[in-house]
All heavy atoms as a GROMACS GRO file, in nm:
protein
  545
    1MET      N    1  -8.686  -3.052  -2.128
    1MET     CA    2  -8.615  -3.053  -2.256
    1MET      C    3  -8.474  -2.997  -2.239
    1MET      O    4  -8.382  -3.042  -2.304
    1MET     CB    5  -8.695  -2.969  -2.356
    1MET     CG    6  -8.652  -2.987  -2.496
    1MET     SD    7  -8.694  -3.151  -2.552
    1MET     CE    8  -8.673  -3.137  -2.723
    2ARG      N    9  -8.460  -2.897  -2.154
    2ARG     CA   10  -8.330  -2.836  -2.133
    2ARG      C   11  -8.231  -2.933  -2.072
    2ARG      O   12  -8.111  -2.929  -2.101
    2ARG     CB   13  -8.346  -2.713  -2.044
    2ARG     CG   14  -8.225  -2.625  -2.036
    2ARG     CD   15  -8.257  -2.500  -1.960
    2ARG     NE   16  -8.350  -2.419  -2.036
    2ARG     CZ   17  -8.326  -2.294  -2.071
    2ARG    NH1   18  -8.214  -2.236  -2.034
    2ARG    NH2   19  -8.412  -2.226  -2.140
    3GLU      N   20  -8.280  -3.025  -1.988
    3GLU     CA   21  -8.191  -3.123  -1.924
    3GLU      C   22  -8.134  -3.221  -2.025
    3GLU      O   23  -8.023  -3.271  -2.008
    3GLU     CB   24  -8.267  -3.200  -1.816
    3GLU     CG   25  -8.315  -3.117  -1.700
    3GLU     CD   26  -8.451  -3.056  -1.725
    3GLU    OE1   27  -8.526  -3.107  -1.811
    3GLU    OE2   28  -8.482  -2.954  -1.661
    4ILE      N   29  -8.208  -3.246  -2.132
    4ILE     CA   30  -8.160  -3.339  -2.234
    4ILE      C   31  -8.040  -3.280  -2.308
    4ILE      O   32  -7.942  -3.348  -2.336
    4ILE     CB   33  -8.274  -3.372  -2.333
    4ILE    CG1   34  -8.386  -3.447  -2.259
    4ILE    CG2   35  -8.224  -3.455  -2.449
    4ILE    CD1   36  -8.511  -3.466  -2.342
    5PHE      N   37  -8.046  -3.151  -2.339
    5PHE     CA   38  -7.941  -3.087  -2.418
    5PHE      C   39  -7.820  -3.042  -2.336
    5PHE      O   40  -7.718  -3.006  -2.394
    5PHE     CB   41  -7.998  -2.966  -2.493
    5PHE     CG   42  -8.083  -3.005  -2.609
    5PHE    CD1   43  -8.219  -2.980  -2.609
    5PHE    CD2   44  -8.028  -3.067  -2.721
    5PHE    CE1   45  -8.298  -3.015  -2.716
    5PHE    CE2   46  -8.106  -3.102  -2.828
    5PHE     CZ   47  -8.242  -3.077  -2.826
    6THR      N   48  -7.828  -3.041  -2.204
    6THR     CA   49  -7.716  -2.989  -2.124
    6THR      C   50  -7.591  -3.075  -2.135
    6THR      O   51  -7.481  -3.022  -2.137
    6THR     CB   52  -7.756  -2.976  -1.976
    6THR    OG1   53  -7.806  -3.100  -1.930
    6THR    CG2   54  -7.857  -2.866  -1.957
    7GLY      N   55  -7.603  -3.204  -2.147
    7GLY     CA   56  -7.486  -3.290  -2.153
    7GLY      C   57  -7.430  -3.312  -2.291
    7GLY      O   58  -7.328  -3.377  -2.308
    8LEU      N   59  -7.493  -3.255  -2.391
    8LEU     CA   60  -7.450  -3.277  -2.529
    8LEU      C   61  -7.348  -3.171  -2.571
    8LEU      O   62  -7.349  -3.059  -2.522
    8LEU     CB   63  -7.570  -3.272  -2.623
    8LEU     CG   64  -7.675  -3.381  -2.603
    8LEU    CD1   65  -7.794  -3.354  -2.693
    8LEU    CD2   66  -7.617  -3.517  -2.630
    9PRO      N   67  -7.260  -3.206  -2.665
    9PRO     CA   68  -7.164  -3.105  -2.716
    9PRO      C   69  -7.236  -2.995  -2.794
    9PRO      O   70  -7.349  -3.010  -2.838
    9PRO     CB   71  -7.074  -3.185  -2.811
    9PRO     CG   72  -7.104  -3.328  -2.789
    9PRO     CD   73  -7.236  -3.338  -2.720
   10TRP      N   74  -7.167  -2.882  -2.813
   10TRP     CA   75  -7.227  -2.766  -2.878
   10TRP      C   76  -7.266  -2.794  -3.022
   10TRP      O   77  -7.365  -2.744  -3.071
   10TRP     CB   78  -7.132  -2.647  -2.872
   10TRP     CG   79  -7.008  -2.666  -2.954
   10TRP    CD1   80  -6.891  -2.720  -2.914
   10TRP    CD2   81  -6.993  -2.634  -3.092
   10TRP    NE1   82  -6.802  -2.724  -3.017
   10TRP    CE2   83  -6.862  -2.672  -3.128
   10TRP    CE3   84  -7.077  -2.577  -3.189
   10TRP    CZ2   85  -6.813  -2.655  -3.257
   10TRP    CZ3   86  -7.026  -2.560  -3.317
   10TRP    CH2   87  -6.897  -2.598  -3.350
   11TRP      N   88  -7.187  -2.876  -3.092
   11TRP     CA   89  -7.215  -2.900  -3.233
   11TRP      C   90  -7.342  -2.982  -3.252
   11TRP      O   91  -7.405  -2.974  -3.357
   11TRP     CB   92  -7.096  -2.965  -3.303
   11TRP     CG   93  -7.056  -3.098  -3.246
   11TRP    CD1   94  -6.967  -3.121  -3.146
   11TRP    CD2   95  -7.106  -3.226  -3.286
   11TRP    NE1   96  -6.958  -3.254  -3.120
   11TRP    CE2   97  -7.042  -3.322  -3.205
   11TRP    CE3   98  -7.197  -3.268  -3.382
   11TRP    CZ2   99  -7.068  -3.458  -3.217
   11TRP    CZ3  100  -7.223  -3.403  -3.394
   11TRP    CH2  101  -7.158  -3.496  -3.312
   12VAL      N  102  -7.378  -3.060  -3.151
   12VAL     CA  103  -7.503  -3.135  -3.161
   12VAL      C  104  -7.621  -3.039  -3.150
   12VAL      O  105  -7.718  -3.048  -3.226
   12VAL     CB  106  -7.511  -3.244  -3.051
   12VAL    CG1  107  -7.647  -3.311  -3.051
   12VAL    CG2  108  -7.401  -3.348  -3.071
   13LYS      N  109  -7.612  -2.943  -3.058
   13LYS     CA  110  -7.722  -2.848  -3.037
   13LYS      C  111  -7.737  -2.752  -3.155
   13LYS      O  112  -7.849  -2.720  -3.194
   13LYS     CB  113  -7.698  -2.767  -2.910
   13LYS     CG  114  -7.707  -2.846  -2.783
   13LYS     CD  115  -7.695  -2.754  -2.665
   13LYS     CE  116  -7.566  -2.786  -2.591
   13LYS     NZ  117  -7.548  -2.709  -2.470
   14TRP      N  118  -7.625  -2.704  -3.207
   14TRP     CA  119  -7.630  -2.596  -3.305
   14TRP      C  120  -7.614  -2.640  -3.450
   14TRP      O  121  -7.640  -2.560  -3.541
   14TRP     CB  122  -7.524  -2.491  -3.271
   14TRP     CG  123  -7.549  -2.430  -3.138
   14TRP    CD1  124  -7.480  -2.454  -3.024
   14TRP    CD2  125  -7.652  -2.338  -3.104
   14TRP    NE1  126  -7.533  -2.382  -2.921
   14TRP    CE2  127  -7.639  -2.309  -2.967
   14TRP    CE3  128  -7.754  -2.276  -3.176
   14TRP    CZ2  129  -7.723  -2.222  -2.901
   14TRP    CZ3  130  -7.839  -2.189  -3.110
   14TRP    CH2  131  -7.822  -2.164  -2.975
   15ILE      N  132  -7.572  -2.764  -3.475
   15ILE     CA  133  -7.554  -2.810  -3.613
   15ILE      C  134  -7.640  -2.932  -3.642
   15ILE      O  135  -7.718  -2.933  -3.737
   15ILE     CB  136  -7.404  -2.838  -3.642
   15ILE    CG1  137  -7.324  -2.709  -3.632
   15ILE    CG2  138  -7.387  -2.901  -3.780
   15ILE    CD1  139  -7.176  -2.725  -3.644
   16ALA      N  140  -7.626  -3.036  -3.561
   16ALA     CA  141  -7.694  -3.163  -3.591
   16ALA      C  142  -7.846  -3.152  -3.578
   16ALA      O  143  -7.919  -3.200  -3.665
   16ALA     CB  144  -7.640  -3.273  -3.500
   17VAL      N  145  -7.895  -3.091  -3.471
   17VAL     CA  146  -8.040  -3.082  -3.451
   17VAL      C  147  -8.108  -2.996  -3.558
   17VAL      O  148  -8.210  -3.038  -3.615
   17VAL     CB  149  -8.072  -3.034  -3.308
   17VAL    CG1  150  -8.220  -3.008  -3.291
   17VAL    CG2  151  -8.023  -3.134  -3.205
   18PRO      N  152  -8.054  -2.878  -3.594
   18PRO     CA  153  -8.118  -2.803  -3.705
   18PRO      C  154  -8.111  -2.875  -3.839
   18PRO      O  155  -8.206  -2.867  -3.917
   18PRO     CB  156  -8.039  -2.672  -3.710
   18PRO     CG  157  -7.984  -2.656  -3.574
   18PRO     CD  158  -7.955  -2.794  -3.526
   19VAL      N  159  -8.002  -2.948  -3.865
   19VAL     CA  160  -7.993  -3.022  -3.991
   19VAL      C  161  -8.097  -3.133  -3.995
   19VAL      O  162  -8.165  -3.152  -4.097
   19VAL     CB  163  -7.850  -3.078  -4.010
   19VAL    CG1  164  -7.846  -3.182  -4.121
   19VAL    CG2  165  -7.754  -2.966  -4.041
   20ILE      N  166  -8.114  -3.204  -3.884
   20ILE     CA  167  -8.217  -3.308  -3.878
   20ILE      C  168  -8.356  -3.248  -3.894
   20ILE      O  169  -8.442  -3.303  -3.964
   20ILE     CB  170  -8.205  -3.388  -3.746
   20ILE    CG1  171  -8.075  -3.469  -3.746
   20ILE    CG2  172  -8.324  -3.479  -3.726
   20ILE    CD1  173  -8.043  -3.533  -3.613
   21ALA      N  174  -8.380  -3.132  -3.831
   21ALA     CA  175  -8.510  -3.066  -3.845
   21ALA      C  176  -8.535  -3.024  -3.990
   21ALA      O  177  -8.648  -3.037  -4.040
   21ALA     CB  178  -8.516  -2.945  -3.753
   22LEU      N  179  -8.432  -2.975  -4.059
   22LEU     CA  180  -8.449  -2.938  -4.199
   22LEU      C  181  -8.475  -3.059  -4.287
   22LEU      O  182  -8.553  -3.051  -4.383
   22LEU     CB  183  -8.326  -2.862  -4.249
   22LEU     CG  184  -8.317  -2.717  -4.207
   22LEU    CD1  185  -8.184  -2.657  -4.252
   22LEU    CD2  186  -8.432  -2.638  -4.263
   23VAL      N  187  -8.410  -3.171  -4.256
   23VAL     CA  188  -8.433  -3.292  -4.335
   23VAL      C  189  -8.576  -3.342  -4.314
   23VAL      O  190  -8.645  -3.378  -4.408
   23VAL     CB  191  -8.329  -3.400  -4.299
   23VAL    CG1  192  -8.368  -3.535  -4.356
   23VAL    CG2  193  -8.191  -3.360  -4.349
   24VAL      N  194  -8.620  -3.342  -4.188
   24VAL     CA  195  -8.753  -3.395  -4.159
   24VAL      C  196  -8.863  -3.302  -4.208
   24VAL      O  197  -8.960  -3.344  -4.272
   24VAL     CB  198  -8.767  -3.422  -4.007
   24VAL    CG1  199  -8.911  -3.456  -3.972
   24VAL    CG2  200  -8.673  -3.531  -3.963
   25PHE      N  201  -8.849  -3.172  -4.178
   25PHE     CA  202  -8.954  -3.076  -4.211
   25PHE      C  203  -8.922  -2.994  -4.336
   25PHE      O  204  -8.989  -2.894  -4.362
   25PHE     CB  205  -8.978  -2.981  -4.094
   25PHE     CG  206  -9.026  -3.050  -3.970
   25PHE    CD1  207  -8.943  -3.065  -3.861
   25PHE    CD2  208  -9.154  -3.101  -3.964
   25PHE    CE1  209  -8.987  -3.129  -3.747
   25PHE    CE2  210  -9.200  -3.165  -3.851
   25PHE     CZ  211  -9.115  -3.180  -3.742
   26GLY      N  212  -8.822  -3.031  -4.412
   26GLY     CA  213  -8.781  -2.952  -4.528
   26GLY      C  214  -8.889  -2.939  -4.633
   26GLY      O  215  -8.910  -2.832  -4.689
   27GLY      N  216  -8.959  -3.048  -4.661
   27GLY     CA  217  -9.066  -3.044  -4.759
   27GLY      C  218  -9.180  -2.955  -4.716
   27GLY      O  219  -9.236  -2.879  -4.795
   28LEU      N  220  -9.213  -2.961  -4.588
   28LEU     CA  221  -9.319  -2.876  -4.534
   28LEU      C  222  -9.279  -2.730  -4.540
   28LEU      O  223  -9.358  -2.644  -4.582
   28LEU     CB  224  -9.350  -2.917  -4.390
   28LEU     CG  225  -9.456  -2.834  -4.317
   28LEU    CD1  226  -9.592  -2.853  -4.383
   28LEU    CD2  227  -9.461  -2.872  -4.172
   29ILE      N  228  -9.157  -2.700  -4.501
   29ILE     CA  229  -9.109  -2.562  -4.504
   29ILE      C  230  -9.106  -2.510  -4.647
   29ILE      O  231  -9.149  -2.398  -4.675
   29ILE     CB  232  -8.969  -2.553  -4.438
   29ILE    CG1  233  -8.980  -2.583  -4.289
   29ILE    CG2  234  -8.907  -2.417  -4.461
   29ILE    CD1  235  -8.846  -2.602  -4.220
   30ALA      N  236  -9.059  -2.593  -4.740
   30ALA     CA  237  -9.053  -2.551  -4.880
   30ALA      C  238  -9.192  -2.527  -4.937
   30ALA      O  239  -9.213  -2.431  -5.013
   30ALA     CB  240  -8.979  -2.655  -4.963
   31SER      N  241  -9.288  -2.612  -4.902
   31SER     CA  242  -9.423  -2.592  -4.954
   31SER      C  243  -9.488  -2.467  -4.896
   31SER      O  244  -9.560  -2.395  -4.967
   31SER     CB  245  -9.509  -2.715  -4.927
   31SER     OG  246  -9.526  -2.732  -4.788
   32VAL      N  247  -9.465  -2.439  -4.769
   32VAL     CA  248  -9.521  -2.318  -4.708
   32VAL      C  249  -9.459  -2.194  -4.771
   32VAL      O  250  -9.529  -2.098  -4.804
   32VAL     CB  251  -9.500  -2.320  -4.555
   32VAL    CG1  252  -9.531  -2.185  -4.494
   32VAL    CG2  253  -9.587  -2.427  -4.491
   33VAL      N  254  -9.326  -2.194  -4.788
   33VAL     CA  255  -9.259  -2.079  -4.851
   33VAL      C  256  -9.305  -2.062  -4.995
   33VAL      O  257  -9.332  -1.950  -5.041
   33VAL     CB  258  -9.106  -2.095  -4.841
   33VAL    CG1  259  -9.034  -1.993  -4.926
   33VAL    CG2  260  -9.060  -2.084  -4.696
   34GLY      N  261  -9.319  -2.172  -5.067
   34GLY     CA  262  -9.369  -2.165  -5.205
   34GLY      C  263  -9.510  -2.112  -5.212
   34GLY      O  264  -9.544  -2.033  -5.301
   35PHE      N  265  -9.596  -2.153  -5.117
   35PHE     CA  266  -9.734  -2.104  -5.114
   35PHE      C  267  -9.737  -1.954  -5.086
   35PHE      O  268  -9.812  -1.880  -5.152
   35PHE     CB  269  -9.813  -2.180  -5.007
   35PHE     CG  270  -9.951  -2.126  -4.986
   35PHE    CD1  271 -10.051  -2.152  -5.079
   35PHE    CD2  272  -9.981  -2.050  -4.875
   35PHE    CE1  273 -10.178  -2.103  -5.060
   35PHE    CE2  274 -10.108  -2.000  -4.855
   35PHE     CZ  275 -10.207  -2.027  -4.948
   36VAL      N  276  -9.656  -1.908  -4.992
   36VAL     CA  277  -9.654  -1.766  -4.958
   36VAL      C  278  -9.603  -1.683  -5.074
   36VAL      O  279  -9.660  -1.578  -5.108
   36VAL     CB  280  -9.571  -1.742  -4.830
   36VAL    CG1  281  -9.546  -1.594  -4.807
   36VAL    CG2  282  -9.641  -1.803  -4.709
   37ILE      N  283  -9.497  -1.729  -5.140
   37ILE     CA  284  -9.442  -1.656  -5.254
   37ILE      C  285  -9.542  -1.655  -5.370
   37ILE      O  286  -9.563  -1.553  -5.436
   37ILE     CB  287  -9.307  -1.715  -5.297
   37ILE    CG1  288  -9.203  -1.684  -5.190
   37ILE    CG2  289  -9.263  -1.662  -5.432
   37ILE    CD1  290  -9.069  -1.749  -5.212
   38GLY      N  291  -9.608  -1.768  -5.394
   38GLY     CA  292  -9.711  -1.773  -5.498
   38GLY      C  293  -9.827  -1.681  -5.469
   38GLY      O  294  -9.880  -1.614  -5.558
   39LEU      N  295  -9.868  -1.677  -5.343
   39LEU     CA  296  -9.978  -1.588  -5.304
   39LEU      C  297  -9.940  -1.442  -5.321
   39LEU      O  298 -10.019  -1.362  -5.373
   39LEU     CB  299 -10.018  -1.616  -5.159
   39LEU     CG  300 -10.141  -1.544  -5.107
   39LEU    CD1  301 -10.264  -1.591  -5.184
   39LEU    CD2  302 -10.158  -1.570  -4.959
   40LEU      N  303  -9.818  -1.406  -5.281
   40LEU     CA  304  -9.773  -1.268  -5.298
   40LEU      C  305  -9.764  -1.231  -5.446
   40LEU      O  306  -9.798  -1.119  -5.484
   40LEU     CB  307  -9.637  -1.249  -5.231
   40LEU     CG  308  -9.639  -1.245  -5.078
   40LEU    CD1  309  -9.497  -1.237  -5.025
   40LEU    CD2  310  -9.721  -1.129  -5.028
   41PHE      N  311  -9.720  -1.325  -5.529
   41PHE     CA  312  -9.713  -1.299  -5.673
   41PHE      C  313  -9.853  -1.276  -5.730
   41PHE      O  314  -9.874  -1.185  -5.811
   41PHE     CB  315  -9.644  -1.415  -5.745
   41PHE     CG  316  -9.636  -1.398  -5.893
   41PHE    CD1  317  -9.548  -1.305  -5.948
   41PHE    CD2  318  -9.717  -1.472  -5.977
   41PHE    CE1  319  -9.540  -1.288  -6.085
   41PHE    CE2  320  -9.711  -1.455  -6.114
   41PHE     CZ  321  -9.622  -1.364  -6.168
   42LYS      N  322  -9.950  -1.358  -5.688
   42LYS     CA  323 -10.086  -1.342  -5.738
   42LYS      C  324 -10.146  -1.210  -5.692
   42LYS      O  325 -10.217  -1.143  -5.767
   42LYS     CB  326 -10.172  -1.459  -5.692
   42LYS     CG  327 -10.139  -1.587  -5.763
   42LYS     CD  328 -10.224  -1.702  -5.713
   42LYS     CE  329 -10.182  -1.830  -5.782
   42LYS     NZ  330 -10.258  -1.945  -5.734
   43VAL      N  331 -10.118  -1.169  -5.569
   43VAL     CA  332 -10.167  -1.041  -5.520
   43VAL      C  333 -10.105  -0.927  -5.600
   43VAL      O  334 -10.173  -0.830  -5.637
   43VAL     CB  335 -10.138  -1.026  -5.369
   43VAL    CG1  336 -10.158  -0.884  -5.322
   43VAL    CG2  337 -10.225  -1.121  -5.289
   44LEU      N  338  -9.976  -0.938  -5.630
   44LEU     CA  339  -9.908  -0.836  -5.709
   44LEU      C  340  -9.966  -0.827  -5.850
   44LEU      O  341  -9.989  -0.717  -5.902
   44LEU     CB  342  -9.758  -0.865  -5.714
   44LEU     CG  343  -9.669  -0.759  -5.774
   44LEU    CD1  344  -9.670  -0.635  -5.687
   44LEU    CD2  345  -9.528  -0.812  -5.789
   45VAL      N  346  -9.992  -0.940  -5.912
   45VAL     CA  347 -10.053  -0.940  -6.046
   45VAL      C  348 -10.194  -0.881  -6.040
   45VAL      O  349 -10.232  -0.802  -6.128
   45VAL     CB  350 -10.055  -1.084  -6.103
   45VAL    CG1  351 -10.143  -1.093  -6.227
   45VAL    CG2  352  -9.914  -1.129  -6.135
   46PHE      N  353 -10.270  -0.914  -5.936
   46PHE     CA  354 -10.405  -0.859  -5.921
   46PHE      C  355 -10.401  -0.707  -5.907
   46PHE      O  356 -10.478  -0.636  -5.972
   46PHE     CB  357 -10.472  -0.922  -5.798
   46PHE     CG  358 -10.606  -0.865  -5.767
   46PHE    CD1  359 -10.716  -0.896  -5.843
   46PHE    CD2  360 -10.622  -0.777  -5.660
   46PHE    CE1  361 -10.840  -0.842  -5.814
   46PHE    CE2  362 -10.744  -0.723  -5.630
   46PHE     CZ  363 -10.854  -0.755  -5.708
   47VAL      N  364 -10.310  -0.657  -5.824
   47VAL     CA  365 -10.299  -0.512  -5.805
   47VAL      C  366 -10.257  -0.444  -5.935
   47VAL      O  367 -10.311  -0.338  -5.970
   47VAL     CB  368 -10.200  -0.482  -5.690
   47VAL    CG1  369 -10.164  -0.334  -5.686
   47VAL    CG2  370 -10.259  -0.525  -5.557
   48ALA      N  371 -10.165  -0.505  -6.009
   48ALA     CA  372 -10.122  -0.447  -6.135
   48ALA      C  373 -10.236  -0.444  -6.237
   48ALA      O  374 -10.255  -0.344  -6.308
   48ALA     CB  375 -10.003  -0.524  -6.190
   49LEU      N  376 -10.314  -0.552  -6.243
   49LEU     CA  377 -10.425  -0.555  -6.339
   49LEU      C  378 -10.535  -0.456  -6.302
   49LEU      O  379 -10.589  -0.387  -6.390
   49LEU     CB  380 -10.482  -0.697  -6.347
   49LEU     CG  381 -10.394  -0.799  -6.418
   49LEU    CD1  382 -10.455  -0.938  -6.405
   49LEU    CD2  383 -10.374  -0.762  -6.563
   50VAL      N  384 -10.567  -0.446  -6.175
   50VAL     CA  385 -10.670  -0.350  -6.133
   50VAL      C  386 -10.620  -0.207  -6.156
   50VAL      O  387 -10.695  -0.122  -6.203
   50VAL     CB  388 -10.708  -0.373  -5.986
   50VAL    CG1  389 -10.793  -0.260  -5.932
   50VAL    CG2  390 -10.783  -0.505  -5.971
   51GLY      N  391 -10.494  -0.181  -6.126
   51GLY     CA  392 -10.438  -0.049  -6.153
   51GLY      C  393 -10.439  -0.015  -6.300
   51GLY      O  394 -10.471   0.098  -6.340
   52GLY      N  395 -10.406  -0.112  -6.384
   52GLY     CA  396 -10.410  -0.089  -6.528
   52GLY      C  397 -10.552  -0.065  -6.578
   52GLY      O  398 -10.574   0.019  -6.666
   53LEU      N  399 -10.647  -0.137  -6.522
   53LEU     CA  400 -10.786  -0.117  -6.560
   53LEU      C  401 -10.835   0.021  -6.520
   53LEU      O  402 -10.899   0.091  -6.599
   53LEU     CB  403 -10.874  -0.224  -6.495
   53LEU     CG  404 -11.023  -0.216  -6.521
   53LEU    CD1  405 -11.053  -0.242  -6.668
   53LEU    CD2  406 -11.098  -0.313  -6.432
   54ILE      N  407 -10.802   0.063  -6.399
   54ILE     CA  408 -10.841   0.197  -6.354
   54ILE      C  409 -10.776   0.304  -6.440
   54ILE      O  410 -10.840   0.402  -6.479
   54ILE     CB  411 -10.806   0.214  -6.205
   54ILE    CG1  412 -10.897   0.125  -6.120
   54ILE    CG2  413 -10.819   0.360  -6.162
   54ILE    CD1  414 -10.858   0.120  -5.975
   55TYR      N  415 -10.648   0.286  -6.473
   55TYR     CA  416 -10.579   0.381  -6.559
   55TYR      C  417 -10.646   0.389  -6.697
   55TYR      O  418 -10.668   0.499  -6.750
   55TYR     CB  419 -10.433   0.342  -6.573
   55TYR     CG  420 -10.356   0.426  -6.671
   55TYR    CD1  421 -10.314   0.553  -6.637
   55TYR    CD2  422 -10.326   0.377  -6.798
   55TYR    CE1  423 -10.243   0.632  -6.727
   55TYR    CE2  424 -10.256   0.454  -6.890
   55TYR     CZ  425 -10.215   0.581  -6.854
   55TYR     OH  426 -10.148   0.657  -6.943
   56ALA      N  427 -10.678   0.274  -6.754
   56ALA     CA  428 -10.739   0.273  -6.889
   56ALA      C  429 -10.877   0.336  -6.887
   56ALA      O  430 -10.911   0.415  -6.977
   56ALA     CB  431 -10.747   0.130  -6.940
   57VAL      N  432 -10.956   0.306  -6.784
   57VAL     CA  433 -11.090   0.363  -6.777
   57VAL      C  434 -11.083   0.514  -6.760
   57VAL      O  435 -11.156   0.589  -6.826
   57VAL     CB  436 -11.170   0.297  -6.662
   57VAL    CG1  437 -11.297   0.374  -6.631
   57VAL    CG2  438 -11.203   0.153  -6.697
   58ARG      N  439 -10.995   0.561  -6.674
   58ARG     CA  440 -10.982   0.706  -6.654
   58ARG      C  441 -10.930   0.776  -6.779
   58ARG      O  442 -10.971   0.887  -6.811
   58ARG     CB  443 -10.891   0.736  -6.536
   58ARG     CG  444 -10.958   0.710  -6.404
   58ARG     CD  445 -10.874   0.758  -6.291
   58ARG     NE  446 -10.942   0.732  -6.164
   58ARG     CZ  447 -10.891   0.760  -6.046
   58ARG    NH1  448 -10.770   0.812  -6.038
   58ARG    NH2  449 -10.958   0.734  -5.937
   59LYS      N  450 -10.838   0.711  -6.850
   59LYS     CA  451 -10.783   0.773  -6.971
   59LYS      C  452 -10.890   0.783  -7.078
   59LYS      O  453 -10.902   0.886  -7.145
   59LYS     CB  454 -10.664   0.692  -7.020
   59LYS     CG  455 -10.594   0.754  -7.139
   59LYS     CD  456 -10.454   0.705  -7.146
   59LYS     CE  457 -10.380   0.765  -7.262
   59LYS     NZ  458 -10.341   0.902  -7.241
   60PHE      N  459 -10.969   0.677  -7.097
   60PHE     CA  460 -11.071   0.680  -7.201
   60PHE      C  461 -11.187   0.770  -7.163
   60PHE      O  462 -11.245   0.835  -7.250
   60PHE     CB  463 -11.121   0.539  -7.233
   60PHE     CG  464 -11.024   0.460  -7.315
   60PHE    CD1  465 -10.977   0.338  -7.269
   60PHE    CD2  466 -10.978   0.507  -7.437
   60PHE    CE1  467 -10.887   0.264  -7.344
   60PHE    CE2  468 -10.888   0.433  -7.512
   60PHE     CZ  469 -10.842   0.312  -7.465
   61THR      N  470 -11.223   0.777  -7.035
   61THR     CA  471 -11.336   0.862  -6.998
   61THR      C  472 -11.296   1.009  -6.998
   61THR      O  473 -11.378   1.095  -7.025
   61THR     CB  474 -11.393   0.823  -6.860
   61THR    OG1  475 -11.289   0.829  -6.763
   61THR    CG2  476 -11.455   0.686  -6.863
   62SER      N  477 -11.170   1.040  -6.967
   62SER     CA  478 -11.129   1.180  -6.968
   62SER      C  479 -11.106   1.231  -7.109
   62SER      O  480 -11.120   1.350  -7.135
   62SER     CB  481 -11.001   1.199  -6.885
   62SER     OG  482 -10.893   1.134  -6.949
   63SER      N  483 -11.073   1.141  -7.203
   63SER     CA  484 -11.050   1.185  -7.340
   63SER      C  485 -11.180   1.201  -7.418
   63SER      O  486 -11.181   1.266  -7.522
   63SER     CB  487 -10.958   1.087  -7.412
   63SER     OG  488 -11.022   0.961  -7.425
   64SER      N  489 -11.287   1.142  -7.370
   64SER     CA  490 -11.414   1.156  -7.443
   64SER      C  491 -11.472   1.295  -7.419
   64SER      O  492 -11.465   1.349  -7.310
   64SER     CB  493 -11.513   1.048  -7.400
   64SER     OG  494 -11.548   1.066  -7.266
   65SER      N  495 -11.533   1.351  -7.521
   65SER     CA  496 -11.583   1.489  -7.510
   65SER      C  497 -11.715   1.493  -7.433
   65SER      O  498 -11.745   1.592  -7.369
   65SER     CB  499 -11.602   1.548  -7.649
   65SER     OG  500 -11.694   1.469  -7.724
   66SER      N  501 -11.796   1.388  -7.442
   66SER     CA  502 -11.925   1.387  -7.371
   66SER      C  503 -11.906   1.315  -7.237
   66SER      O  504 -11.937   1.198  -7.225
   66SER     CB  505 -12.032   1.319  -7.456
   66SER     OG  506 -11.994   1.186  -7.475
   67ARG      N  507 -11.857   1.389  -7.140
   67ARG     CA  508 -11.831   1.330  -7.009
   67ARG      C  509 -11.955   1.349  -6.921
   67ARG      O  510 -11.999   1.461  -6.898
   67ARG     CB  511 -11.710   1.397  -6.945
   67ARG     CG  512 -11.667   1.332  -6.818
   67ARG     CD  513 -11.537   1.393  -6.773
   67ARG     NE  514 -11.496   1.330  -6.649
   67ARG     CZ  515 -11.388   1.362  -6.582
   67ARG    NH1  516 -11.309   1.456  -6.628
   67ARG    NH2  517 -11.358   1.302  -6.471
   68SER      N  518 -12.010   1.238  -6.874
   68SER     CA  519 -12.132   1.246  -6.793
   68SER      C  520 -12.098   1.223  -6.646
   68SER      O  521 -12.013   1.141  -6.615
   68SER     CB  522 -12.235   1.142  -6.839
   68SER     OG  523 -12.182   1.013  -6.823
   69ASP      N  524 -12.165   1.294  -6.557
   69ASP     CA  525 -12.142   1.276  -6.414
   69ASP      C  526 -12.225   1.160  -6.364
   69ASP      O  527 -12.330   1.128  -6.417
   69ASP     CB  528 -12.179   1.404  -6.339
   69ASP     CG  529 -12.081   1.516  -6.369
   69ASP    OD1  530 -11.966   1.485  -6.402
   69ASP    OD2  531 -12.124   1.634  -6.360
   70TRP      N  532 -12.181   1.102  -6.252
   70TRP     CA  533 -12.254   0.990  -6.194
   70TRP      C  534 -12.367   1.048  -6.122
   70TRP      O  535 -12.447   1.024  -6.060
   70TRP     CB  536 -12.162   0.909  -6.102
   70TRP     CG  537 -12.060   0.835  -6.181
   70TRP    CD1  538 -11.964   0.888  -6.261
   70TRP    CD2  539 -12.044   0.694  -6.188
   70TRP    NE1  540 -11.891   0.789  -6.316
   70TRP    CE2  541 -11.936   0.669  -6.274
   70TRP    CE3  542 -12.110   0.586  -6.131
   70TRP    CZ2  543 -11.893   0.543  -6.302
   70TRP    CZ3  544 -12.066   0.460  -6.159
   70TRP    CH2  545 -11.959   0.438  -6.245
   0.00000   0.00000   0.00000
């Protein structure tokens, strides 16, 4: 592979080939990035909801006068 690129100008190696790769694989790259961002958002929402649930349960159980041990 290195022998193919040795005779080419620098702009072909550093500009044309990455642009062609982005055009060909752009949809795939965008879908993978979108999936990762969506997954991180869902994890963040899950953590926030579980944290809110734990906070609410602890607040209501600590405010009740008849606190029972497990």
